[in-house]
NUTIGU-461823 format. One record per residue (C-alpha): residue in three letters; z, x, y; chain. Coordinates in Angstrom, 2 decimals, padded with zeros to 5 digits. Layout:
% residues N
 code      zz      xx      yy unit
  ala       Z       X       Y    A
...
% end
This chain:
% residues 59
 code      zz      xx      yy unit
  met  128.04  092.87  097.62    A
  asn  127.11  096.25  096.14    A
  ile  126.82  094.83  092.64    A
  leu  124.62  091.96  093.83    A
  ala  122.36  094.37  095.72    A
  ala  122.08  096.63  092.68    A
  ile  121.23  093.71  090.40    A
  leu  118.57  092.41  092.79    A
  phe  117.14  095.92  093.13    A
  leu  116.88  096.22  089.35    A
  ile  115.11  092.85  089.22    A
  ile  112.66  094.12  091.84    A
  leu  111.96  097.25  089.81    A
  tyr  111.53  095.24  086.61    A
  ser  109.08  092.90  088.30    A
  leu  107.11  095.83  089.68    A
  gly  106.99  097.45  086.26    A
  ser  105.86  094.25  084.57    A
  ala  103.09  093.87  087.17    A
  leu  101.90  097.38  086.33    A
  tyr  101.98  096.55  082.62    A
  tyr  100.02  093.33  083.13    A
  met  097.48  095.14  085.30    A
  tyr  096.64  097.50  082.44    A
  lys  097.00  095.02  079.56    A
  asp  095.12  092.02  080.98    A
  ser  092.34  093.93  082.79    A
  gly  092.16  091.28  085.53    A
  asp  091.75  088.33  083.16    A
  ser  094.97  086.49  084.03    A
  thr  097.28  085.78  086.94    A
  arg  100.44  087.23  085.37    A
  met  100.26  090.31  087.61    A
  val  100.02  088.17  090.74    A
  lys  102.97  086.04  089.63    A
  ser  105.03  089.13  088.93    A
  leu  104.27  090.62  092.33    A
  ser  105.04  087.29  094.00    A
  ile  108.44  087.28  092.32    A
  arg  109.00  090.83  093.55    A
  ile  108.19  089.85  097.12    A
  gly  110.45  086.80  096.94    A
  val  113.39  088.76  095.55    A
  ser  112.85  091.51  098.14    A
  ile  112.97  088.97  100.97    A
  leu  116.06  087.38  099.42    A
  leu  117.77  090.78  099.22    A
  phe  116.88  091.49  102.86    A
  val  118.23  088.12  104.03    A
  ile  121.45  088.55  102.05    A
  met  121.98  092.03  103.48    A
  met  121.32  090.82  107.02    A
  ala  123.74  087.89  106.58    A
  tyr  126.37  090.19  105.12    A
  ser  125.93  092.55  108.05    A
  trp  126.12  089.69  110.55    A
  phe  129.25  088.09  109.12    A
  asn  131.00  091.37  108.39    A
  met  131.10  092.53  111.99    A
% end
């Protein structure tokens, strides 16, 4: 579980960093930043759900 959480956290950080890069590089001309932030939100929700399920079943 710890390895999965760490991997998902690294994916979240990578997505956040790529959104920052696209914000400066594209200057608002494309939707790559929005897609990157959407991926970050989705992975964050997935990580939260996995942690809640792990907590629930590991009682």
